[in-house]
One Martini backbone bead per residue (centre of mass of N, CA, C, O) as a GRO file, in nm:
protein
  450
    1MET     BB    1   1.662   1.338  -2.532
    2GLY     BB    2   1.534   1.043  -2.593
    3LEU     BB    3   1.434   0.814  -2.816
    4PHE     BB    4   1.166   0.736  -2.676
    5ASP     BB    5   1.061   1.024  -2.644
    6ARG     BB    6   1.066   1.099  -2.947
    7LEU     BB    7   0.861   0.877  -3.039
    8ARG     BB    8   0.618   0.982  -2.831
    9GLY     BB    9   0.637   1.298  -2.762
   10GLU     BB   10   0.795   1.306  -2.489
   11ASP     BB   11   0.933   1.486  -2.175
   12HIS     BB   12   1.037   1.311  -1.940
   13PRO     BB   13   1.183   1.271  -1.665
   14ARG     BB   14   1.459   1.078  -1.554
   15VAL     BB   15   1.589   0.764  -1.390
   16ALA     BB   16   1.895   0.642  -1.252
   17PHE     BB   17   1.938   0.359  -1.045
   18ILE     BB   18   2.211   0.273  -0.821
   19GLY     BB   19   2.306   0.007  -0.646
   20ILE     BB   20   2.512  -0.028  -0.335
   21ASP     BB   21   2.544  -0.268  -0.138
   22GLY     BB   22   2.671  -0.178   0.175
   23VAL     BB   23   2.781   0.114   0.129
   24PRO     BB   24   2.970   0.339   0.292
   25PHE     BB   25   3.020   0.671   0.278
   26SER     BB   26   3.306   0.696   0.418
   27LEU     BB   27   3.467   0.541   0.204
   28LEU     BB   28   3.418   0.749  -0.033
   29ASP     BB   29   3.479   1.023   0.118
   30ASP     BB   30   3.783   0.952   0.221
   31HIS     BB   31   3.864   0.882  -0.112
   32PRO     BB   32   3.878   1.090  -0.370
   33GLU     BB   33   4.139   0.981  -0.519
   34GLU     BB   34   4.018   0.686  -0.564
   35PHE     BB   35   3.703   0.820  -0.613
   36PRO     BB   36   3.638   1.049  -0.851
   37ASN     BB   37   3.334   0.992  -0.937
   38PHE     BB   38   3.205   1.029  -0.656
   39ALA     BB   39   3.326   1.315  -0.606
   40ALA     BB   40   3.185   1.450  -0.844
   41LEU     BB   41   2.893   1.378  -0.769
   42ALA     BB   42   2.909   1.541  -0.506
   43SER     BB   43   2.999   1.829  -0.614
   44GLU     BB   44   2.762   1.844  -0.853
   45GLY     BB   45   2.566   1.752  -0.631
   46SER     BB   46   2.452   1.519  -0.392
   47ALA     BB   47   2.564   1.412  -0.057
   48GLY     BB   48   2.544   1.138   0.195
   49ALA     BB   49   2.464   1.027   0.495
   50ILE     BB   50   2.245   0.759   0.591
   51ASP     BB   51   1.982   0.591   0.712
   52SER     BB   52   1.841   0.317   0.782
   53ILE     BB   53   1.674   0.048   0.916
   54VAL     BB   54   1.441  -0.150   1.117
   55PRO     BB   55   1.632  -0.358   1.019
   56PRO     BB   56   1.970  -0.377   0.870
   57GLU     BB   57   1.845  -0.581   0.630
   58SER     BB   58   1.817  -0.653   0.306
   59SER     BB   59   1.530  -0.787   0.303
   60ALA     BB   60   1.412  -0.516   0.436
   61CYS     BB   61   1.544  -0.273   0.280
   62TRP     BB   62   1.451  -0.301  -0.021
   63PRO     BB   63   1.145  -0.272   0.024
   64ALA     BB   64   1.174   0.008   0.158
   65LEU     BB   65   1.308   0.157  -0.072
   66THR     BB   66   1.095   0.076  -0.307
   67THR     BB   67   0.833   0.202  -0.115
   68GLY     BB   68   0.886   0.407   0.147
   69VAL     BB   69   0.831   0.176   0.375
   70ASN     BB   70   0.778  -0.001   0.640
   71PRO     BB   71   0.746  -0.326   0.745
   72GLY     BB   72   0.443  -0.289   0.830
   73GLU     BB   73   0.381  -0.249   0.510
   74THR     BB   74   0.559  -0.481   0.359
   75GLY     BB   75   0.598  -0.753   0.555
   76VAL     BB   76   0.923  -0.717   0.587
   77TYR     BB   77   1.195  -0.805   0.836
   78GLY     BB   78   1.366  -1.045   0.686
   79PHE     BB   79   1.508  -1.338   0.592
   80GLN     BB   80   1.321  -1.431   0.834
   81ASP     BB   81   0.977  -1.524   0.891
   82ARG     BB   82   0.675  -1.525   1.070
   83GLU     BB   83   0.394  -1.677   1.113
   84ALA     BB   84   0.089  -1.621   1.193
   85GLY     BB   85   0.020  -1.820   1.466
   86SER     BB   86   0.325  -1.934   1.435
   87TYR     BB   87   0.647  -2.118   1.406
   88ASP     BB   88   0.655  -2.077   1.125
   89THR     BB   89   0.887  -2.020   0.863
   90TYR     BB   90   1.008  -1.773   0.608
   91VAL     BB   91   1.124  -1.660   0.288
   92PRO     BB   92   1.103  -1.366   0.161
   93MET     BB   93   0.946  -1.253  -0.130
   94GLY     BB   94   0.815  -1.056  -0.361
   95GLN     BB   95   0.511  -1.144  -0.292
   96ASP     BB   96   0.547  -1.037   0.015
   97VAL     BB   97   0.524  -0.754  -0.086
   98GLN     BB   98   0.255  -0.515   0.019
   99ALA     BB   99   0.384  -0.270  -0.135
  100PRO     BB  100   0.433  -0.038  -0.361
  101ARG     BB  101   0.642   0.017  -0.604
  102ILE     BB  102   0.778   0.236  -0.793
  103TRP     BB  103   0.709   0.084  -1.062
  104ASP     BB  104   0.405   0.058  -1.013
  105ARG     BB  105   0.344   0.363  -1.017
  106LEU     BB  106   0.438   0.408  -1.304
  107GLU     BB  107   0.247   0.204  -1.458
  108GLU     BB  108  -0.011   0.367  -1.383
  109GLN     BB  109   0.137   0.619  -1.569
  110ASP     BB  110   0.273   0.518  -1.830
  111ARG     BB  111   0.542   0.416  -1.723
  112THR     BB  112   0.873   0.278  -1.730
  113ALA     BB  113   1.075  -0.020  -1.664
  114THR     BB  114   1.398  -0.125  -1.547
  115VAL     BB  115   1.485  -0.435  -1.358
  116LEU     BB  116   1.799  -0.510  -1.182
  117ASN     BB  117   1.885  -0.703  -0.916
  118VAL     BB  118   1.665  -0.689  -0.696
  119PRO     BB  119   1.605  -0.765  -0.403
  120VAL     BB  120   1.317  -0.908  -0.341
  121THR     BB  121   1.174  -1.004  -0.667
  122PHE     BB  122   1.080  -1.298  -0.645
  123PRO     BB  123   0.920  -1.305  -0.900
  124PRO     BB  124   0.894  -1.164  -1.189
  125GLN     BB  125   0.735  -0.906  -1.315
  126ARG     BB  126   0.489  -0.856  -1.585
  127ASN     BB  127   0.442  -0.527  -1.546
  128VAL     BB  128   0.738  -0.512  -1.657
  129THR     BB  129   0.938  -0.468  -1.908
  130ARG     BB  130   1.206  -0.557  -1.724
  131MET     BB  131   1.319  -0.848  -1.525
  132VAL     BB  132   1.567  -0.922  -1.276
  133SER     BB  133   1.619  -1.095  -1.017
  134GLY     BB  134   1.774  -1.129  -0.719
  135PHE     BB  135   1.820  -1.199  -0.431
  136LEU     BB  136   1.686  -1.544  -0.398
  137SER     BB  137   1.733  -1.645  -0.666
  138PRO     BB  138   1.776  -1.946  -0.856
  139GLY     BB  139   1.795  -1.809  -1.158
  140VAL     BB  140   1.793  -1.679  -1.468
  141ASP     BB  141   1.565  -1.866  -1.597
  142LYS     BB  142   1.351  -1.771  -1.359
  143ALA     BB  143   1.425  -1.434  -1.314
  144ALA     BB  144   1.350  -1.363  -1.618
  145HIS     BB  145   1.184  -1.080  -1.788
  146PRO     BB  146   1.180  -1.163  -2.069
  147ASP     BB  147   1.324  -1.383  -2.288
  148GLU     BB  148   1.530  -1.181  -2.397
  149LEU     BB  149   1.669  -1.133  -2.127
  150ARG     BB  150   1.748  -1.417  -2.059
  151ASP     BB  151   1.924  -1.471  -2.311
  152TYR     BB  152   2.125  -1.250  -2.277
  153LEU     BB  153   2.231  -1.317  -1.985
  154GLN     BB  154   2.330  -1.607  -2.072
  155SER     BB  155   2.540  -1.497  -2.291
  156ILE     BB  156   2.713  -1.344  -2.041
  157ASP     BB  157   2.719  -1.497  -1.769
  158TYR     BB  158   2.500  -1.420  -1.565
  159ALA     BB  159   2.491  -1.347  -1.211
  160ILE     BB  160   2.311  -1.306  -0.929
  161ASP     BB  161   2.561  -1.411  -0.756
  162VAL     BB  162   2.799  -1.463  -0.555
  163ASN     BB  163   3.024  -1.692  -0.420
  164ALA     BB  164   3.033  -1.694  -0.083
  165LYS     BB  165   3.199  -1.957  -0.007
  166LEU     BB  166   3.474  -1.849  -0.091
  167GLY     BB  167   3.498  -1.654   0.164
  168HIS     BB  168   3.573  -1.898   0.372
  169LYS     BB  169   3.845  -1.879   0.285
  170GLU     BB  170   4.158  -1.781   0.369
  171ASP     BB  171   4.183  -1.752   0.067
  172LYS     BB  172   4.048  -1.475  -0.131
  173SER     BB  173   4.109  -1.497  -0.443
  174ASP     BB  174   3.862  -1.648  -0.558
  175PHE     BB  175   3.652  -1.452  -0.463
  176VAL     BB  176   3.759  -1.190  -0.593
  177GLU     BB  177   3.726  -1.300  -0.878
  178ASP     BB  178   3.421  -1.351  -0.865
  179ALA     BB  179   3.341  -1.069  -0.811
  180HIS     BB  180   3.450  -0.946  -1.069
  181ASP     BB  181   3.282  -1.117  -1.264
  182THR     BB  182   3.002  -1.026  -1.155
  183ILE     BB  183   3.034  -0.710  -1.199
  184ASP     BB  184   3.098  -0.719  -1.502
  185THR     BB  185   2.820  -0.839  -1.596
  186ARG     BB  186   2.648  -0.629  -1.464
  187PHE     BB  187   2.759  -0.392  -1.623
  188GLU     BB  188   2.693  -0.501  -1.900
  189ALA     BB  189   2.389  -0.502  -1.865
  190PHE     BB  190   2.344  -0.213  -1.782
  191SER     BB  191   2.462  -0.084  -2.040
  192HIS     BB  192   2.263  -0.223  -2.247
  193TYR     BB  193   1.988  -0.102  -2.119
  194LEU     BB  194   2.057   0.194  -2.105
  195GLU     BB  195   2.089   0.217  -2.425
  196ARG     BB  196   1.790   0.144  -2.506
  197ASP     BB  197   1.586   0.378  -2.407
  198ASP     BB  198   1.294   0.230  -2.276
  199TRP     BB  199   1.297   0.414  -2.010
  200ASP     BB  200   1.222   0.591  -1.711
  201LEU     BB  201   1.323   0.353  -1.513
  202PHE     BB  202   1.638   0.268  -1.383
  203PHE     BB  203   1.694  -0.042  -1.180
  204GLY     BB  204   2.004  -0.120  -1.025
  205VAL     BB  205   2.209  -0.380  -0.865
  206PHE     BB  206   2.497  -0.393  -0.658
  207MET     BB  207   2.574  -0.679  -0.447
  208THR     BB  208   2.886  -0.741  -0.429
  209THR     BB  209   2.967  -0.526  -0.218
  210ASP     BB  210   2.851  -0.683   0.029
  211ARG     BB  211   3.031  -0.931  -0.003
  212VAL     BB  212   3.308  -0.792   0.021
  213ASN     BB  213   3.257  -0.674   0.301
  214HIS     BB  214   3.215  -0.939   0.469
  215PHE     BB  215   3.539  -1.034   0.394
  216LEU     BB  216   3.711  -0.727   0.379
  217PHE     BB  217   3.659  -0.482   0.577
  218LYS     BB  218   3.880  -0.517   0.798
  219ASP     BB  219   4.117  -0.479   0.606
  220TYR     BB  220   4.047  -0.184   0.555
  221GLU     BB  221   4.027  -0.071   0.862
  222ARG     BB  222   4.298  -0.274   0.962
  223ASP     BB  223   4.532  -0.345   0.773
  224GLY     BB  224   4.500  -0.596   0.592
  225PRO     BB  225   4.591  -0.833   0.349
  226ASN     BB  226   4.317  -0.729   0.168
  227GLU     BB  227   4.319  -0.417   0.111
  228GLU     BB  228   4.391  -0.396  -0.192
  229ALA     BB  229   4.167  -0.567  -0.304
  230PHE     BB  230   3.942  -0.385  -0.207
  231MET     BB  231   4.027  -0.119  -0.350
  232GLN     BB  232   4.022  -0.235  -0.634
  233PHE     BB  233   3.720  -0.297  -0.641
  234TYR     BB  234   3.634   0.013  -0.585
  235ARG     BB  235   3.752   0.131  -0.840
  236LYS     BB  236   3.560  -0.013  -1.021
  237VAL     BB  237   3.301   0.096  -0.916
  238ASP     BB  238   3.381   0.390  -0.983
  239ASP     BB  239   3.412   0.350  -1.288
  240TYR     BB  240   3.125   0.253  -1.349
  241ILE     BB  241   2.980   0.496  -1.251
  242GLY     BB  242   3.119   0.693  -1.447
  243GLN     BB  243   3.018   0.550  -1.712
  244ILE     BB  244   2.721   0.583  -1.658
  245ARG     BB  245   2.706   0.885  -1.631
  246GLU     BB  246   2.831   0.960  -1.912
  247GLY     BB  247   2.590   0.789  -2.074
  248LEU     BB  248   2.368   0.990  -1.999
  249ASP     BB  249   2.113   1.164  -2.052
  250ASP     BB  250   1.997   1.486  -1.991
  251ASP     BB  251   1.705   1.354  -1.871
  252VAL     BB  252   1.891   1.220  -1.656
  253THR     BB  253   1.899   1.106  -1.316
  254LEU     BB  254   2.132   1.015  -1.084
  255VAL     BB  255   2.115   0.744  -0.845
  256VAL     BB  256   2.308   0.654  -0.544
  257ALA     BB  257   2.263   0.363  -0.322
  258SER     BB  258   2.233   0.229  -0.002
  259ASP     BB  259   2.080   0.022   0.248
  260HIS     BB  260   2.355   0.023   0.420
  261GLY     BB  261   2.609  -0.016   0.621
  262PHE     BB  262   2.959  -0.061   0.739
  263THR     BB  263   3.162  -0.291   0.947
  264SER     BB  264   3.340  -0.433   1.170
  265LEU     BB  265   3.403  -0.769   1.290
  266ASP     BB  266   3.438  -0.946   1.610
  267TYR     BB  267   3.140  -1.058   1.696
  268GLU     BB  268   2.932  -1.321   1.733
  269VAL     BB  269   2.583  -1.331   1.836
  270HIS     BB  270   2.405  -1.576   2.004
  271CYS     BB  271   2.092  -1.513   2.102
  272ASN     BB  272   1.970  -1.793   2.178
  273ALA     BB  273   2.195  -1.872   2.363
  274TRP     BB  274   2.153  -1.641   2.559
  275LEU     BB  275   1.852  -1.701   2.635
  276GLN     BB  276   1.924  -1.981   2.742
  277GLU     BB  277   2.137  -1.890   2.962
  278GLU     BB  278   1.903  -1.680   3.095
  279GLY     BB  279   1.602  -1.833   3.082
  280TRP     BB  280   1.412  -1.779   2.817
  281LEU     BB  281   1.509  -2.045   2.661
  282SER     BB  282   1.375  -2.353   2.535
  283PHE     BB  283   1.378  -2.704   2.455
  284GLU     BB  284   1.249  -3.017   2.393
  285ASP     BB  285   1.541  -3.086   2.287
  286ASP     BB  286   1.868  -3.133   2.166
  287ASP     BB  287   1.720  -3.159   1.870
  288HIS     BB  288   1.771  -2.853   1.730
  289ASP     BB  289   1.678  -2.610   1.427
  290ASP     BB  290   1.405  -2.453   1.504
  291LEU     BB  291   1.122  -2.283   1.624
  292THR     BB  292   0.939  -2.541   1.671
  293ASP     BB  293   1.136  -2.650   1.925
  294ILE     BB  294   1.015  -2.489   2.134
  295ALA     BB  295   0.927  -2.448   2.443
  296GLU     BB  296   0.642  -2.358   2.644
  297GLU     BB  297   0.835  -2.196   2.870
  298SER     BB  298   0.912  -1.992   2.693
  299ARG     BB  299   0.965  -1.622   2.673
  300ALA     BB  300   1.189  -1.619   2.425
  301TYR     BB  301   1.294  -1.514   2.091
  302SER     BB  302   1.501  -1.522   1.790
  303LEU     BB  303   1.573  -1.325   1.498
  304ILE     BB  304   1.718  -1.240   1.226
  305PRO     BB  305   1.844  -0.927   1.325
  306GLY     BB  306   1.782  -0.868   1.646
  307ARG     BB  307   1.507  -1.021   1.694
  308PHE     BB  308   1.246  -0.996   1.943
  309TYR     BB  309   1.025  -1.241   2.108
  310ILE     BB  310   0.745  -1.290   2.274
  311ASN     BB  311   0.586  -1.565   2.429
  312LEU     BB  312   0.257  -1.512   2.362
  313GLU     BB  313  -0.030  -1.540   2.463
  314GLY     BB  314  -0.243  -1.583   2.182
  315ARG     BB  315  -0.009  -1.578   1.954
  316GLU     BB  316   0.142  -1.808   2.032
  317PRO     BB  317   0.083  -2.139   2.046
  318ARG     BB  318   0.298  -2.160   2.320
  319GLY     BB  319   0.226  -1.934   2.510
  320SER     BB  320   0.359  -1.811   2.845
  321VAL     BB  321   0.282  -1.505   2.832
  322PRO     BB  322   0.089  -1.299   2.960
  323GLN     BB  323  -0.073  -1.022   2.860
  324GLU     BB  324  -0.034  -0.866   3.149
  325GLU     BB  325   0.304  -0.925   3.112
  326TYR     BB  326   0.428  -0.794   2.856
  327GLU     BB  327   0.562  -0.522   2.943
  328SER     BB  328   0.741  -0.638   3.171
  329THR     BB  329   0.890  -0.841   2.996
  330ARG     BB  330   1.001  -0.648   2.790
  331ASP     BB  331   1.161  -0.476   2.987
  332GLU     BB  332   1.343  -0.702   3.096
  333LEU     BB  333   1.477  -0.765   2.814
  334LYS     BB  334   1.576  -0.483   2.743
  335THR     BB  335   1.768  -0.456   2.986
  336ALA     BB  336   1.944  -0.708   2.926
  337LEU     BB  337   2.039  -0.598   2.651
  338GLU     BB  338   2.170  -0.334   2.759
  339ASP     BB  339   2.369  -0.504   2.960
  340LEU     BB  340   2.517  -0.642   2.741
  341GLU     BB  341   2.842  -0.802   2.719
  342GLY     BB  342   3.135  -0.842   2.587
  343PRO     BB  343   3.454  -0.972   2.609
  344ASP     BB  344   3.552  -0.659   2.610
  345GLY     BB  345   3.314  -0.489   2.783
  346ASN     BB  346   3.124  -0.411   2.567
  347PRO     BB  347   2.843  -0.310   2.445
  348VAL     BB  348   2.635  -0.455   2.227
  349CYS     BB  349   2.414  -0.226   2.239
  350GLU     BB  350   2.314   0.077   2.125
  351ARG     BB  351   2.006  -0.018   2.096
  352VAL     BB  352   1.648  -0.059   2.188
  353VAL     BB  353   1.361  -0.129   1.990
  354GLU     BB  354   1.039  -0.074   1.991
  355LYS     BB  355   0.781  -0.157   1.779
  356GLU     BB  356   0.621   0.123   1.788
  357ASP     BB  357   0.895   0.282   1.685
  358ALA     BB  358   0.915   0.116   1.389
  359PHE     BB  359   0.608   0.009   1.340
  360ARG     BB  360   0.367   0.052   1.069
  361GLY     BB  361   0.063  -0.132   0.990
  362ASP     BB  362  -0.105  -0.408   0.842
  363HIS     BB  363   0.189  -0.602   0.912
  364ASP     BB  364   0.250  -0.604   1.249
  365ASP     BB  365   0.176  -0.909   1.350
  366ILE     BB  366   0.507  -0.996   1.292
  367ALA     BB  367   0.649  -0.815   1.478
  368PRO     BB  368   0.878  -0.733   1.667
  369ASP     BB  369   0.925  -0.631   1.999
  370LEU     BB  370   1.234  -0.625   1.946
  371VAL     BB  371   1.535  -0.427   1.838
  372ALA     BB  372   1.869  -0.474   1.805
  373ILE     BB  373   2.126  -0.240   1.795
  374PRO     BB  374   2.440  -0.264   1.731
  375ASN     BB  375   2.746  -0.235   1.785
  376HIS     BB  376   3.037  -0.207   1.663
  377GLY     BB  377   3.130  -0.567   1.609
  378PHE     BB  378   2.831  -0.676   1.648
  379ASP     BB  379   2.679  -0.975   1.537
  380LEU     BB  380   2.338  -1.079   1.511
  381LYS     BB  381   2.230  -1.401   1.589
  382SER     BB  382   1.954  -1.678   1.545
  383GLY     BB  383   1.988  -1.957   1.574
  384PHE     BB  384   1.871  -2.310   1.661
  385LYS     BB  385   2.128  -2.419   1.702
  386ARG     BB  386   2.372  -2.533   1.873
  387HIS     BB  387   2.554  -2.321   2.116
  388ASP     BB  388   2.806  -2.305   2.346
  389GLU     BB  389   2.847  -2.005   2.256
  390VAL     BB  390   2.768  -1.667   2.240
  391PHE     BB  391   3.059  -1.609   2.137
  392GLY     BB  392   3.205  -1.561   1.805
  393VAL     BB  393   3.381  -1.675   1.503
  394GLY     BB  394   3.378  -1.625   1.165
  395PRO     BB  395   3.441  -1.569   0.819
  396ARG     BB  396   3.352  -1.290   0.884
  397ASN     BB  397   3.462  -0.920   0.899
  398GLY     BB  398   3.172  -0.802   0.827
  399MET     BB  399   2.901  -0.557   0.896
  400HIS     BB  400   2.612  -0.418   0.951
  401SER     BB  401   2.473  -0.077   0.954
  402PHE     BB  402   2.258   0.181   1.025
  403ASP     BB  403   2.472   0.361   0.966
  404ASN     BB  404   2.626   0.493   0.678
  405ALA     BB  405   2.480   0.526   0.438
  406THR     BB  406   2.411   0.592   0.083
  407LEU     BB  407   2.392   0.913  -0.109
  408PHE     BB  408   2.339   1.004  -0.452
  409VAL     BB  409   2.255   1.319  -0.627
  410ASP     BB  410   2.246   1.449  -0.962
  411ASP     BB  411   2.137   1.718  -0.786
  412PRO     BB  412   2.145   2.028  -0.627
  413SER     BB  413   1.837   2.033  -0.519
  414ALA     BB  414   1.936   1.832  -0.326
  415SER     BB  415   1.911   1.730   0.034
  416VAL     BB  416   2.156   1.539   0.221
  417THR     BB  417   1.983   1.565   0.522
  418ASP     BB  418   1.844   1.387   0.748
  419ALA     BB  419   1.844   1.103   0.618
  420ASP     BB  420   1.669   0.817   0.468
  421LEU     BB  421   1.548   0.540   0.311
  422PHE     BB  422   1.246   0.672   0.277
  423ASP     BB  423   1.338   0.919   0.080
  424ILE     BB  424   1.397   0.783  -0.207
  425ALA     BB  425   1.127   0.747  -0.349
  426PRO     BB  426   1.016   1.039  -0.351
  427THR     BB  427   1.258   1.153  -0.493
  428ILE     BB  428   1.234   1.002  -0.761
  429LEU     BB  429   0.942   1.109  -0.827
  430ASP     BB  430   1.021   1.400  -0.835
  431LEU     BB  431   1.234   1.380  -1.059
  432MET     BB  432   0.983   1.259  -1.253
  433ASP     BB  433   0.709   1.399  -1.214
  434VAL     BB  434   0.547   1.232  -0.995
  435ASP     BB  435   0.256   1.166  -0.848
  436TYR     BB  436   0.180   1.193  -0.490
  437GLY     BB  437   0.112   1.123  -0.181
  438ARG     BB  438   0.223   1.267   0.123
  439THR     BB  439   0.125   0.980   0.286
  440ASP     BB  440   0.270   0.739   0.127
  441PHE     BB  441   0.523   0.792   0.314
  442ASP     BB  442   0.795   0.780   0.566
  443GLY     BB  443   0.902   1.002   0.381
  444GLY     BB  444   1.081   1.258   0.191
  445SER     BB  445   1.173   1.473  -0.026
  446LEU     BB  446   1.507   1.607  -0.122
  447VAL     BB  447   1.372   1.818  -0.301
  448THR     BB  448   1.374   2.172  -0.282
  449SER     BB  449   1.402   2.232  -0.609
  450LYS     BB  450   1.301   2.296  -0.969
   0.00000   0.00000   0.00000
């Protein structure tokens, strides 16, 4: 029993959730000798690979993980979303998440939470004991609440995110050094507030893992020059997870998860360039850089990652596809995507998902009509600036995957089989003995017995 529980005379079970953004389960599972703390967590608790969501993009994944519902309920589909009835786009932030988070449910039951560095939580919520927002936040001074948290984080030179631009250099040493500095201060902050013991739920995310994967993952998978730097970084991640686990009180269950998997990247696919090449998309002039520049004869357009929209009459401002031709037009586009091959002759798409099979909820009015889930090696990009070639190579050598996300639960009563991202929220609430409606989530608890 923790100090806070003793002071208030209650003995609720608690959970410490540590996010390891973008870490594939196979990476940890294939190297038990390199990552002994993850191996111990798996053997003494439960662990396995889980599926992500459609689309497997962090801006959509973290709202889904923290609410337990799909983007049709959260209202967040990716890093960039489209305004309903408009070609205007915006970057979704915390206030755009329309479903209750796990910590919101706890606050309603007088349980407390410390929330550190979760993507898509800016601005920080005032109804949470303490929160520093993660990815997409402008900086610690505006992202932390209350002031005590802000002052502490600034005192240890806490950074919201690694400097990803360093990863664009051919020499990755500066990037790797910055990644270590970033995760070191993240661990320092996590340790500090885990020890404070005034929370029922601790929810912290290491996002630096995703950044390292974007620039070094192919080195790991294909024996590249930065393979040892990659493994050294992950040995540190393993050590930090081990230290966190060792320091937790007996009333706390540790849960560790990633929001999507990762794989090597061979080709970036410029989806709007492909649509333009195939006659689906045109622009009003050659000087185009966003969605508002598309011409009214366009039949389709794309937003990252692999989201495709029919330019539908009555829905889009300059929609050209009549409502009665929607199904046939979508079928035509879906077939074209399924037939698309890369320079190596391999199919680009593993599958193409129709909107009604992925999204349900009050906020599906801005849902993509199709989402392409790429085969490993193809990263689907969707910028509106001119690209002369459909297939290209950029500075990144790793990409997100729908499969092979990670889940560890330090409780043998959990069963991590046939699981996905939507199962995490109800599992956490079950571990905390917090009541919820069985239809509240798109997933279900993985705790099979208590």
